[in-house]
Every structure is written in C-alpha cells, then in structure tokens.
C-alpha positions in Angstrom: -3.5 -18.0 -7.4 -7.5 -17.7 -8.6 -9.9 -15.7 -7.2 -11.7 -18.9 -6.1 -8.8 -19.3 -3.4 -8.7 -15.4 -2.1 -12.2 -15.4 -1.7 -11.9 -18.3 0.5 -10.1 -16.3 2.5 -13.7 -15.0 4.0 -15.3 -17.8 6.6 -17.0 -20.4 5.1 -20.2 -19.6 6.6 -20.1 -16.5 5.2 -19.6 -17.6 1.9 -21.9 -20.1 1.8 -25.1 -18.0 2.7 -24.1 -15.0 0.5 -23.0 -17.0 -3.0 -26.6 -19.3 -1.7 -28.2 -16.5 -1.4 -27.2 -14.6 -4.6 -27.4 -17.6 -7.1 -30.4 -20.1 -6.0 -32.4 -17.3 -3.7 -31.9 -19.5 -0.9 -32.5 -22.7 -2.2 -29.9 -25.6 -2.2 -26.9 -24.8 -4.5 -26.1 -27.9 -5.7 -24.9 -28.2 -9.3 -24.7 -24.4 -9.4 -20.9 -24.4 -10.0 -20.8 -22.1 -7.2 -20.4 -23.7 -4.1 -18.5 -27.0 -3.5 -20.8 -28.5 -0.7 -23.5 -27.0 0.9 -21.8 -27.5 4.4 -18.3 -26.8 3.6 -19.6 -23.3 1.6 -16.5 -23.2 -0.4 -17.1 -20.5 -2.8 -16.6 -21.0 -6.8 -16.0 -17.5 -8.0 -16.6 -15.5 -5.1 -15.2 -12.0 -6.0 -13.2 -13.5 -9.3 -10.3 -11.0 -9.1 -7.4 -11.7 -7.8 -6.6 -10.2 -4.3 -10.0 -8.6 -3.7 -13.9 -8.7 -2.7 -15.7 -5.6 -2.8 -14.8 -2.8 -0.4 -17.5 0.1 1.0 -15.3 3.1 -0.3 -15.7 5.3 -3.0 -18.1 6.2 -4.9 -19.6 5.5 -8.6 -22.8 8.0 -8.9 -26.5 7.4 -9.4 -29.5 8.6 -9.4 -32.1 8.7 -6.8 -32.0 7.5 -2.9 -33.0 4.0 -1.1 -32.3 3.0 2.4 -33.1 -0.9 4.2 -31.0 -3.2 6.5 -29.8 -6.5 5.7 -30.9 -9.0 8.8 -29.8 -12.0 9.9 -31.5 -14.4 12.1 -30.3 -12.3 15.3 -29.0 -9.5 14.3 -29.7 -6.7 11.9 -26.8 -5.3 10.2 -26.8 -2.3 8.5 -24.5 0.2 6.8 -23.9 2.2 3.0 -22.3 1.1 0.0 -22.6 3.6 -2.4 -23.0 3.4 -6.1 -23.2 6.9 -8.0 -23.7 7.8 -11.7 -25.2 11.2 -12.5 -27.0 12.3 -9.9 -27.6 11.7 -6.0 -26.1 8.9 -4.5 -28.1 5.5 -4.1 -28.1 4.0 -0.7 -27.7 0.2 -0.1 -26.9 -1.6 3.0 -24.1 -4.2 3.8 -22.7 -4.4 6.9 -19.7 -1.7 6.5 -20.1 2.2 5.7 -18.4 3.7 3.1 -16.9 7.4 3.5 -17.2 8.3 0.0 -13.1 8.6 0.1 -9.6 8.1 -2.5 -7.0 6.2 -0.6 -3.0 7.0 -0.3 -1.2 4.6 -1.5 2.7 4.4 -0.1 5.0 1.3 -1.5 8.6 1.2 0.4 11.0 -1.0 -1.1 9.0 -3.5 -2.7 10.2 -6.7 -4.3 7.9 -8.8 -6.5 8.4 -12.5 -7.6 6.6 -14.6 -10.1 7.3 -17.9 -8.9 10.6 -18.0 -7.6 12.1 -15.4 -9.4 12.3 -12.0 -8.7 10.8 -9.7 -11.4 10.7 -6.1 -10.1 12.7 -5.2 -6.9 13.6 -1.6 -4.8 9.5 -0.1 -6.2 9.3 2.4 -3.9 6.7 5.8 -4.3 3.8 7.6 -3.1 0.5 7.6 -4.6 -2.0 11.1 -3.3 -5.9 9.7 -2.8 -7.9 10.4 -6.0 -5.4 10.0 -8.4 -5.1 7.7 -11.5 -1.3 6.4 -12.3 -0.8 4.4 -15.1 2.0 1.2 -15.6 4.2 1.1 -18.3 6.5 -1.3 -19.6 7.9 -4.3 -22.1 6.0 -7.6 -22.2 7.6 -9.5 -19.0 8.5 -6.0 -16.8 6.3 -7.2 -14.2 3.4 -4.7 -14.6 0.6 -7.5 -13.6 3.2 -9.3 -10.9 3.4 -5.2 -9.1 -0.1 -4.5 -9.4 -1.0 -8.5 -7.7 1.4 -7.5 -4.9 -0.7 -4.0 -3.9 -3.4 -6.2 -4.1 -2.2 -8.4 -2.0 -2.7 -11.7 -3.8 1.1 -12.2 -3.8 3.0 -11.7 -0.9 6.1 -9.2 -1.5 9.7 -10.5 -1.2 9.9 -7.8 0.8 9.0 -4.1 1.2 5.3 -3.2 2.5 2.7 -1.6 0.5 -0.1 1.0 3.1 -3.1 2.5 2.1 -3.9 5.5 4.5 -1.0 4.5 6.4 -2.5 0.5 7.2 -0.6 -1.6 6.2 -1.8 -4.1 3.9 0.1 -7.9 4.4 -1.1 -7.1 7.8 -5.1 -6.4 7.1 -7.4 -9.5 7.3 -8.9 -11.4 4.1 -11.7 -9.0 4.7 -10.0 -5.7 5.9 -8.3 -6.2 2.5 -11.2 -6.3 0.9 -12.7 -3.2 1.7 -9.5 -1.3 1.0 -8.3 -2.6 -2.6 -10.6 -3.8 -5.8 -8.8 -5.4 -8.7 -9.7 -6.2 -12.2 -7.4 -8.9 -13.2 -6.3 -9.3 -16.8 -8.4 -12.1 -18.9 -9.8 -12.9 -16.2 -12.7 -15.2 -16.9 -15.9 -15.6 -14.1 -17.8 -19.0 -13.7 -19.6 -19.5 -17.1 -22.8 -20.5 -15.2 -23.9 -17.2 -13.6 -25.4 -14.4 -14.8 -24.0 -11.3 -15.2 -25.9 -9.9 -12.4 -24.9 -12.5 -9.9 -21.3 -11.6 -11.4 -21.7 -7.9 -10.6 -23.3 -8.7 -6.9 -20.5 -10.5 -5.7 -18.7 -7.4 -4.9 -20.9 -7.0 -2.0 -20.1 -10.0 -0.1 -17.7 -8.8 2.4 -20.8 -6.2 3.6 -23.0 -9.1 4.3 -24.3 -11.4 7.1 -24.8 -14.5 6.4 -27.6 -15.1 4.3 -28.2 -11.2 3.7 -27.8 -11.3 0.0 -30.6 -10.6 -2.6 -32.6 -7.5 -1.0 -33.9 -5.0 -3.5 -31.5 -2.5 -2.0 -28.4 -4.8 -3.5 -30.5 -5.4 -7.1 -30.7 -1.7 -7.3 -27.0 -1.1 -6.7 -26.2 -3.9 -9.0 -28.1 -2.4 -12.3 -26.8 1.1 -11.3 -23.5 -0.3 -11.7 -24.2 -1.8 -14.6 -25.9 1.1 -15.8 -22.8 2.6 -15.5 -20.5 0.4 -18.1 -23.6 0.6 -20.5 -25.0 -3.1 -19.7 -28.3 -1.7 -19.3 -31.0 -4.9 -19.1 -28.0 -7.2 -18.8 -28.3 -8.6 -15.5 -30.7 -12.0 -16.2 -27.7 -12.6 -19.1 -25.8 -15.7 -19.0 -21.8 -15.0 -18.6 -21.5 -17.4 -21.4 -23.1 -15.3 -23.9 -21.2 -12.4 -23.3 -18.7 -11.2 -25.7 -15.0 -10.1 -24.2 -15.7 -6.7 -24.4 -18.8 -7.4 -22.3 -17.5 -9.7 -19.9 -14.5 -7.0 -19.2 -17.7 -4.2 -18.4 -19.6 -6.6 -16.7 -15.9 -7.3 -14.5 -15.6 -4.1 -13.9 -19.2 -3.3 -12.6 -18.5 -5.8 -10.1 -15.1 -3.6 -8.9 -17.2 -0.6 -8.9 -20.3 -1.9 -6.3 -16.8 -3.0 -4.2 -15.9 0.7 -3.7 -12.8 0.1 -2.4 -10.4 3.4 -2.0 -7.9 1.7 -4.3 -9.2 0.4 -7.7 -6.5 -1.7 -10.0 -7.0 -2.3 -13.1 -4.5 -5.0 -15.2 -5.9 -4.0 -18.7 -8.5 -2.7 -18.5 -9.3 -1.9 -22.3 -8.4 -5.6 -23.9 -11.2 -6.6 -26.0 -13.3 -3.3 -25.9 -14.3 -1.7 -29.1 -12.6 1.7 -29.4 -15.8 3.5 -27.9 -15.9 1.5 -24.6 -12.4 1.8 -24.4 -11.8 5.9 -24.5 -15.2 5.6 -22.0 -14.1 3.0 -19.3 -10.5 5.2 -19.3 -12.7 9.2 -19.1 -15.0 7.4 -16.3 -11.8 5.8 -14.3 -11.1 9.8 -13.7 -15.1 10.2 -12.2 -14.6 7.3 -9.6 -13.4 10.1 -6.9 -11.1 7.1 -5.8 -7.3 5.7 -6.2 -7.2 4.6 -9.6 -3.8 2.4 -10.4 -3.6 0.5 -13.9 -1.8 -1.4 -16.4 -1.5 -0.1 -20.2 0.0 -1.7 -23.0 -1.1 1.9 -24.8 1.2 4.4 -24.3 -0.7 7.0 -26.1 -4.1 6.3 -23.8 -1.4 6.3 -20.6 0.1 9.2 -21.3 -3.6 11.3 -21.8 -5.8 9.6 -19.1 -2.9 9.2 -16.6 -2.1 11.9 -14.0 1.7 10.5 -13.4 2.9 6.9 -14.9 5.4 4.0 -13.4 7.8 2.7 -16.1 9.2 -0.8 -15.5 12.0 -1.4 -16.7 15.1 -4.0 -16.5 13.6 -5.3 -12.8 12.9 -1.8 -11.5 10.8 1.2 -11.9 11.9 4.7 -13.0 10.6 7.7 -10.6 6.8 8.2 -10.1 6.1 11.3 -13.4 4.1 13.3 -15.1 3.0 11.9 -18.1 5.5 14.2 -19.9 8.2 13.5 -17.4 8.1 9.5 -17.8 7.4 9.2 -21.5 10.1 11.3 -22.8 11.2 10.6 -25.6 14.8 9.4 -24.9 12.9 7.2 -22.2 10.3 5.9 -24.5 13.2 5.0 -27.0 15.5 3.1 -24.3 12.5 1.2 -22.8 10.0 0.5 -25.7 12.6 1.0 -28.7 10.0 2.7 -30.6 10.2 6.5 -31.2 8.1 8.8 -29.6 6.8 12.6 -30.2 4.5 14.9 -29.1 2.6 16.7 -31.7 -0.4 18.7 -30.7 -3.7 17.9 -31.7 -5.3 19.6 -35.1 -8.3 20.9 -33.6 -7.7 21.2 -29.6 -4.3 22.1 -29.4 -3.5 19.7 -26.9 -0.5 17.8 -27.2 -0.7 13.7 -27.9 1.9 11.5 -28.2 2.4 9.9 -31.5 4.3 6.5 -31.5 6.1 4.7 -34.5 8.9 2.8 -34.9 12.7 3.4 -34.9 13.2 3.3 -38.5 10.3 5.2 -39.7 10.4 8.7 -40.6 8.1 11.3 -38.9 
C-alpha cells in the first residue's frame, strides 16, 4: 500500500483544500502532481509515510512562542501543534490541541502477513510511554511488516494493537493519523514538491479545508527542518536532494505530526555517520515513544532502551540490549560473534561484532 492510498483515508474535500493551499497558494492545482482533479481532490503524496499523516501528540523543541488560528469560511478552528527543539515551545494552530505526551503501546497475540504469507505470529509485548525500542532480525524476518501493522497500514491476520488503551484497528483514518506516525524504508516523496511542502504534509490532519499555508505553519516547518539540520532547505526541490537529505526531510515531516508513537523503518539508511548518530540521539529527546527497525546491531544496542528480536517467524521477548543481544542470541539469529567490550575512553560497554571464523 502506498502513501497515496493511505492519505485517501481523509475525506476528499479535506485533502483537496489542504494540498491545494500548500502547493499553489489556493490556485488551480492542475499539473502539480498533488491532486488528480480539482473535483476529486485525491491527494498524490499527502503524507507519504505508510499508514500515517500528522498528529498532535508529543514534542520536538524549538525557541519562541507564537499563537494564531486557522479559519474556514464558517468556523475558526484552533489547536496546538507543537514543535520543540532547544527552548520554549513554538506553537502553531491546526484543529486539535496537543498534550505533549508519549503513548503506551501494547501488542496482543499479533500475526502479520505480507500478501498471503504470514511472516511473524504470536507476538505480544508492552511498550511503556517514552521508551525507545529497536526491532532487529535477519533480512526477511518481518521487521517492516511488523512496523506497518503497528502503524495500521497492514491489517493483522489476528491479534490487536492498542495505543493508550485504544485499539488501533478501530480508529478512523484521521484518529490513527493523530496517534501513529511512520517514516517508511526508502520512501520517495513526489519529486515535484519542495522540501518544505513535504514537511507541511505532516500537519494535514489538523487543518480544516483551505486551512493550510499560514505563517505559523510555515514556522513549524522551518523549525522541524532546523531540528534535522536542514535549515534553509524549505524551497529546495525534492528531486535535487541527496538520499540522506531526503531521509531527513521525511523525519522532519514526522516530527511536525507530533504523534505519541513514532515508527521508523531503517531511519539511518543513506545517512552519513555524523547524521546517523545525530538522528539516533535525537530519537531519545523527542518525548514520545519511538519504535525503529535497525540493521546495525551496535546502534540498536547503544541507542535503544529495549530490543525486539525477530527470528523464524516469531519474536523473542522484548528485553534490555544486554539480554536481547547476548552472544548466544546473536550467534543463533545472525550467525556472527558478539562480544561486549569497554570503550577505551569512557568505559561504557560496546557491542563488537565479527564473523564466526574471525578471532577476537
């Protein structure tokens, strides 16, 4: 399922208004690549992440405070969408007030399928609000499929997912979009959009028809881009971005969504080492629950509170890194050797991975 299909969970009139204002300032969007027709209003690329468009929970920090209202022809809709980076909260108005809290997520007897094949089953775990969770496993173990099911993109074969006690599958598309945000693996936003327009799509679920494009929304976009080290990129065409820059733009879009739960599928793909470490460090400061699939076991070990290992169609118990990635587990699941060694300067334990035949 593409992000375009997911975005159509909103009413067509809402999508038409929001996307039209963002891309063409209220002018006819024909040929923009965003709307199919002015009448149909089906958005092409409105929230490109599988299963989610923006929401209003959690925080990223920024400096300064601003207030305002977004109005339609008949009503004025006010609500906080907060983006924080390093100082006081910067507030924009959409249609739902944020509460600045992370969400507790529970999975009960979950089975997930890719097509007709069930790839992981009998998965149950509880994630406390504010935890950073890593999902690891060999290629084909079901990491992306599980994340998509947690996001509501895929329906589970059986079982259920709840966030703060609410069953994800019973939520409306808009409610789900305000609960879970996801950045998919190798996601490509429409090439004819600018970076700022992609980020602004994260605010879509909070805006009334024709309610986009306010100065406050633009400031929220700028703040999110600054958070991912892309200050000044708002007007940069997506097709001129590197893979790493595009990945950070998608993360900025997820940040302005402000959901209590944030899902990241291989978020370090295409990033250089500096931005890779900065992104993972950032996930631990977002005041929301973060669940991410990672291939790099050393990064999962270092940045995650607990780790879920997928292997042979099921999941190991969710556990602290030292337990989840114990030497015998890594050997069995990944076929490599793992040893925890102290950092020569800090003394902190680090996971050292070598091939089985190598000597340590």
